[in-house]
C-alpha positions as CSV (number, residue, x, y, z in Angstrom):
1,X,0.0,0.0,0.0
2,X,1.3,3.5,-0.8
3,X,-0.6,5.0,2.2
4,X,-1.6,3.7,5.5
5,X,-5.3,4.5,5.7
6,X,-7.0,1.8,7.7
7,X,-10.5,3.2,7.0
8,X,-13.7,1.4,7.9
9,X,-11.8,-1.6,9.3
10,X,-10.1,0.8,11.8
11,X,-13.5,2.0,13.1
12,X,-14.8,-1.5,13.3
13,X,-11.8,-2.6,15.2
14,X,-12.2,0.3,17.6
15,X,-15.8,-0.5,18.1
16,X,-14.9,-4.1,19.0
17,X,-12.2,-3.0,21.4
18,X,-14.6,-0.6,23.2
19,X,-17.3,-3.2,23.3
20,X,-14.9,-5.8,24.8
21,X,-13.7,-3.2,27.3
22,X,-17.2,-2.4,28.6
23,X,-18.3,-6.0,28.8
24,X,-15.3,-7.2,30.8
25,X,-15.4,-7.5,34.6
26,X,-14.6,-4.5,36.7
27,X,-11.2,-5.7,37.8
28,X,-8.4,-3.0,37.7
29,X,-6.7,-2.7,34.3
30,X,-9.2,-5.1,32.6
31,X,-10.2,-4.1,29.1
32,X,-11.0,-0.4,28.7
33,X,-13.2,0.0,31.7
34,X,-10.9,2.6,33.2
35,X,-9.5,4.0,30.0
36,X,-9.7,7.7,29.1
37,X,-11.7,8.3,25.9
38,X,-11.4,11.7,24.2
39,X,-12.7,13.2,21.0
40,X,-12.1,16.4,19.0
41,X,-14.1,17.5,15.9
42,X,-13.6,20.4,13.4
43,X,-16.8,21.0,11.5
44,X,-16.7,23.8,9.0
45,X,-18.6,25.9,6.5
46,X,-16.1,26.9,3.8
47,X,-16.0,29.4,0.9
48,X,-12.9,29.4,-1.3
49,X,-12.2,31.6,-4.2
50,X,-13.6,30.2,-7.5
51,X,-15.1,27.2,-5.7
52,X,-18.5,26.4,-4.4
53,X,-19.2,26.9,-0.7
54,X,-19.6,23.7,1.3
55,X,-20.0,22.1,4.7
56,X,-17.1,19.9,5.7
57,X,-15.9,17.7,8.4
58,X,-12.3,18.8,8.3
59,X,-11.0,16.7,11.1
60,X,-12.3,14.2,13.7
61,X,-9.9,12.8,16.3
62,X,-10.9,9.8,18.5
63,X,-8.4,8.9,21.2
64,X,-8.2,6.1,23.8
65,X,-5.6,6.1,26.5
66,X,-5.1,3.1,28.7
67,X,-2.8,3.0,31.7
68,X,-1.3,-0.4,32.1
69,X,0.7,0.2,35.3
70,X,2.7,2.9,37.0
71,X,5.2,3.3,34.2
72,X,3.5,2.0,31.0
73,X,0.4,3.2,29.1
74,X,-1.0,2.8,25.6
75,X,-2.5,5.4,23.2
76,X,-4.5,4.9,20.0
77,X,-5.7,8.0,18.1
78,X,-7.8,7.7,14.9
79,X,-8.1,10.6,12.4
80,X,-11.2,11.3,10.3
81,X,-10.2,13.7,7.6
82,X,-11.5,15.1,4.3
83,X,-9.8,13.5,1.3
84,X,-11.1,15.2,-1.8
85,X,-14.7,15.1,-0.7
86,X,-14.7,11.7,1.0
87,X,-14.2,11.1,4.7
88,X,-11.3,8.8,5.3
89,X,-10.2,7.3,8.6
90,X,-6.6,6.5,9.4
91,X,-4.3,6.0,12.4
92,X,-2.7,9.1,13.7
93,X,-1.0,7.6,16.7
94,X,-0.6,4.1,18.1
95,X,2.0,3.9,20.8
96,X,3.4,2.5,24.0
97,X,4.3,5.4,26.4
98,X,7.0,4.5,28.9
99,X,7.7,6.7,32.0
100,X,11.4,7.1,32.5
101,X,13.4,8.1,35.6
102,X,14.6,11.6,36.2
103,X,18.2,12.3,35.2
104,X,19.7,15.5,36.5
105,X,17.8,18.4,35.1
106,X,15.7,16.1,32.9
107,X,12.4,15.6,34.8
108,X,8.9,14.1,34.1
109,X,10.4,12.3,31.1
110,X,8.9,9.6,28.9
111,X,9.6,7.6,25.8
112,X,7.0,6.9,23.0
113,X,7.4,3.9,20.8
114,X,5.3,3.1,17.7
115,X,3.4,5.7,15.7
116,X,4.3,8.6,17.8
117,X,4.4,12.4,18.2
118,X,7.4,14.0,16.5
119,X,9.1,16.8,18.5
120,X,7.8,20.0,17.0
121,X,4.1,20.4,16.0
122,X,2.4,19.2,19.1
123,X,4.5,21.8,21.0
124,X,3.6,24.7,18.6
125,X,-0.1,23.7,18.5
126,X,-0.2,24.1,22.3
127,X,0.9,27.7,22.0
128,X,-1.1,28.6,18.9
129,X,-4.3,27.0,19.9
130,X,-6.1,27.5,16.6
131,X,-5.3,24.3,14.8
132,X,-9.0,24.1,13.8
133,X,-8.4,27.2,11.5
134,X,-5.7,25.3,9.6
135,X,-2.2,23.8,9.9
136,X,0.8,25.6,11.3
137,X,3.4,27.3,9.1
138,X,5.8,24.5,8.5
139,X,3.2,21.8,8.0
140,X,1.1,24.0,5.7
141,X,4.2,24.4,3.5
142,X,4.8,20.6,3.4
143,X,8.0,20.5,5.3
144,X,7.1,17.9,7.9
145,X,4.1,16.7,9.9
146,X,3.1,15.8,13.4
147,X,3.4,12.1,13.6
148,X,5.7,9.3,12.4
149,X,6.8,5.7,13.0
150,X,9.7,5.7,15.4
151,X,10.8,6.6,19.0
152,X,10.5,9.9,20.8
153,X,12.0,11.0,24.1
154,X,10.5,14.0,25.9
155,X,11.5,15.7,29.2
156,X,10.9,18.9,31.1
157,X,13.9,20.9,32.2
158,X,14.2,21.5,35.9
159,X,10.7,20.3,37.0
160,X,7.6,22.3,36.5
161,X,6.7,26.0,36.4
162,X,4.5,27.4,39.1
163,X,0.9,26.2,39.5
164,X,-0.4,29.7,39.1
165,X,1.2,30.1,35.7
166,X,-0.2,26.7,34.6
167,X,-3.7,27.6,35.8
168,X,-3.8,31.2,34.4
169,X,-1.7,31.0,31.2
170,X,-0.9,27.5,30.0
171,X,-0.6,24.0,31.5
172,X,1.2,22.6,28.4
173,X,4.9,21.7,28.3
174,X,5.3,23.3,31.7
175,X,9.0,22.9,32.3
176,X,10.5,25.4,34.7
177,X,13.5,26.0,32.4
178,X,11.9,24.6,29.2
179,X,11.7,21.2,27.6
180,X,13.5,18.9,25.2
181,X,12.4,16.3,22.7
182,X,14.4,14.1,20.4
183,X,13.6,11.1,18.2
184,X,14.4,8.9,15.3
185,X,11.8,8.1,12.6
186,X,11.1,6.5,9.3
187,X,10.7,10.1,8.0
188,X,7.6,9.7,5.8
189,X,5.0,10.8,8.3
190,X,2.1,8.9,9.9
191,X,0.3,8.2,6.6
192,X,3.1,6.8,4.4
193,X,5.1,3.6,4.1
194,X,8.9,3.7,4.4
195,X,10.4,4.1,0.9
196,X,14.2,4.0,1.7
197,X,16.6,2.8,4.4
198,X,17.2,6.3,5.8
199,X,16.0,7.2,9.3
200,X,15.4,10.9,10.1
201,X,16.8,12.4,13.3
202,X,14.6,15.2,14.7
203,X,15.1,17.2,17.8
204,X,13.7,20.3,19.7
205,X,15.2,22.2,22.6
206,X,13.2,24.9,24.4
207,X,14.6,27.2,27.0
208,X,12.6,29.3,29.4
209,X,15.3,31.7,30.4
210,X,13.5,33.8,33.1
211,X,11.0,31.5,34.8
212,X,10.4,33.8,37.7
213,X,10.5,37.2,36.0
214,X,9.1,36.4,32.5
215,X,7.6,32.8,32.8
216,X,5.8,33.1,29.4
217,X,9.0,33.7,27.4
218,X,10.4,30.6,25.6
219,X,13.1,30.3,23.0
220,X,13.2,27.1,20.9
221,X,15.2,25.4,18.2
222,X,14.0,22.5,16.0
223,X,16.2,20.6,13.6
224,X,15.8,17.7,11.2
225,X,18.5,15.7,9.4
226,X,17.3,13.0,7.1
227,X,16.3,12.1,3.6
228,X,13.0,12.6,1.8
229,X,10.7,9.6,1.7
230,X,11.4,8.4,-1.9
231,X,13.7,5.7,-3.3
232,X,16.0,8.5,-4.5
233,X,16.3,9.7,-0.9
234,X,16.9,13.4,-1.6
235,X,18.4,15.6,1.2
236,X,15.9,16.8,3.8
237,X,17.2,19.4,6.4
238,X,15.3,21.8,8.7
239,X,16.7,24.6,10.9
240,X,13.9,26.4,12.7
241,X,14.3,29.1,15.4
242,X,11.2,30.1,17.4
243,X,10.4,32.6,20.1
244,X,7.1,32.7,22.0
245,X,5.7,34.9,24.8
246,X,2.5,33.8,26.5
247,X,0.6,35.8,29.1
248,X,-2.9,35.8,30.5
249,X,-3.9,38.5,28.0
250,X,-2.1,37.7,24.8
251,X,0.2,35.3,23.0
252,X,2.9,36.2,20.5
253,X,5.2,34.0,18.4
254,X,7.8,34.5,15.7
255,X,9.7,31.8,13.8
256,X,12.3,31.7,11.1
257,X,13.0,28.6,8.9
258,X,15.8,27.7,6.6
259,X,16.2,24.3,5.1
260,X,16.4,21.9,2.1
261,X,13.9,19.5,0.6
262,X,10.9,18.1,2.6
263,X,9.8,14.9,4.3
264,X,8.0,13.5,1.2
265,X,11.1,13.8,-1.0
266,X,9.5,16.1,-3.5
267,X,12.7,18.0,-4.2
268,X,16.1,19.1,-2.9
269,X,15.6,22.8,-3.3
270,X,16.8,25.2,-0.7
271,X,13.9,27.0,1.1
272,X,13.4,29.7,3.7
273,X,10.5,31.5,5.4
274,X,9.1,33.1,8.5
275,X,5.9,33.4,10.4
276,X,4.4,35.6,13.1
277,X,1.3,35.0,15.2
278,X,-0.6,37.2,17.7
279,X,-3.6,36.4,19.9
280,X,-5.5,38.8,22.1
281,X,-7.5,37.0,24.8
282,X,-10.5,39.3,25.3
283,X,-12.1,36.6,27.5
284,X,-9.6,37.4,30.2
285,X,-10.2,41.1,29.9
286,X,-14.1,40.9,30.0
287,X,-15.5,37.6,31.3
288,X,-18.9,38.5,29.9
289,X,-17.4,38.6,26.4
290,X,-15.8,35.1,25.8
291,X,-14.0,36.2,22.7
292,X,-10.4,36.1,21.3
293,X,-8.9,37.6,18.3
294,X,-5.9,36.2,16.3
295,X,-3.8,37.0,13.3
296,X,-0.9,35.3,11.4
297,X,1.4,36.3,8.7
298,X,3.5,33.7,6.7
299,X,6.2,34.2,4.2
300,X,7.6,31.2,2.4
301,X,10.1,30.8,-0.4
302,X,10.1,27.2,-1.7
303,X,13.1,27.7,-4.0
304,X,15.6,30.4,-3.1
305,X,17.1,30.3,-6.6
306,X,13.7,31.4,-8.1
307,X,12.7,35.0,-7.4
308,X,9.1,34.6,-8.6
309,X,7.7,31.8,-6.4
310,X,7.5,33.3,-2.9
311,X,4.1,33.1,-1.2
312,X,2.6,35.4,1.4
313,X,-0.3,34.4,3.6
314,X,-2.5,36.6,5.8
315,X,-4.9,35.0,8.4
316,X,-7.4,36.9,10.6
317,X,-9.8,35.3,13.0
318,X,-12.2,35.7,15.9
319,X,-13.2,32.9,18.3
320,X,-16.3,32.6,20.6
321,X,-15.5,30.3,23.5
322,X,-18.4,28.4,24.9
323,X,-16.9,27.4,28.2
324,X,-13.3,26.6,29.1
325,X,-11.2,28.5,26.6
326,X,-10.2,26.6,23.4
327,X,-12.0,23.4,24.3
328,X,-15.3,24.2,22.5
329,X,-15.4,27.3,20.3
330,X,-16.8,28.8,17.1
331,X,-14.0,30.3,15.0
332,X,-14.5,32.7,12.1
333,X,-11.4,33.0,9.9
334,X,-10.3,34.6,6.7
335,X,-7.1,33.3,5.0
336,X,-5.7,35.1,1.9
337,X,-2.5,33.9,0.1
338,X,-0.7,35.5,-2.8
339,X,2.4,34.9,-4.9
340,X,5.0,37.1,-6.6
341,X,3.2,36.4,-9.9
342,X,0.0,38.1,-8.5
343,X,-1.9,34.8,-8.2
344,X,-4.1,34.9,-5.1
345,X,-6.6,32.8,-3.3
346,X,-8.8,33.2,-0.2
347,X,-10.6,30.9,2.1
348,X,-13.4,32.2,4.4
349,X,-14.5,29.7,7.0
350,X,-16.6,29.2,10.0
351,X,-15.4,26.3,12.2
352,X,-17.1,24.6,15.1
353,X,-14.5,22.9,17.4
354,X,-16.0,20.4,19.8
355,X,-13.8,18.6,22.4
356,X,-14.6,16.1,25.1
């Protein structure tokens, strides 16, 4: 198979697993009787330039997490996505998660084995919380994606930041001095077979330099060294620098990318680009108005030797939060892209994000 899609059979298997879990006896760790079951849907109404408007199920995640014992757990996540008008189902993650002992400054660490998170996108998507609007800068430009077959190590640096920061600003990746993640992978992403013998090395290091004075400030580097996922194995390299600042009232990020090729092995061209994101959390200014505003600007040059192929993207959005911020919300967004050759496109979208 060229792609790992596991469509209707995956859903059938999940249904059988759930059924067996609920029909087992109530003994500890039997079936899925004590498992955590989570879901997340992105349901949209979309109007794109020169295309008909349409309702779409853009994404649907279904996740089951089962704790086996004090140091071992399992995770399966299925991904319903739009594939040219049809709704396909594929595995997004399927892993064993192993809790590992602290080593010096490396705390609260774990290892994922199987179809796992790669080091970057899960981190960025827990700073820019509007994945339901669309993919992040690097993924949108086809450089890499969020999951792959392999092994990932993740640790916080120096334990955890204060509980007040986690409660008021963000509970995600709460390392007092930052976090680190590194792994080795097939390289083709979670929906492709391995096409060569190369294994990609990916790593992220994030430093929180002033955890007491400016706890929301983080500086990150992410790198990839590998080959694109074709039999020709073209070079694939990523150097990405990222700065973020999160507070109760706003979030700001800026990133700069320079690299060569991509994870699919489409070419070996040298590329560069940058992106900036700003969110204003009105819901923390005025509790009676559960709104937030966000904007993003992307610049991407897919071939630095060609002066006519650069793309610029402008995204503006407003979100209405039903209850706990970001969990369930209605997002109105406008996304306009244009190239040096004056070709342009826009996407206006209303997205309902539901989480449980």
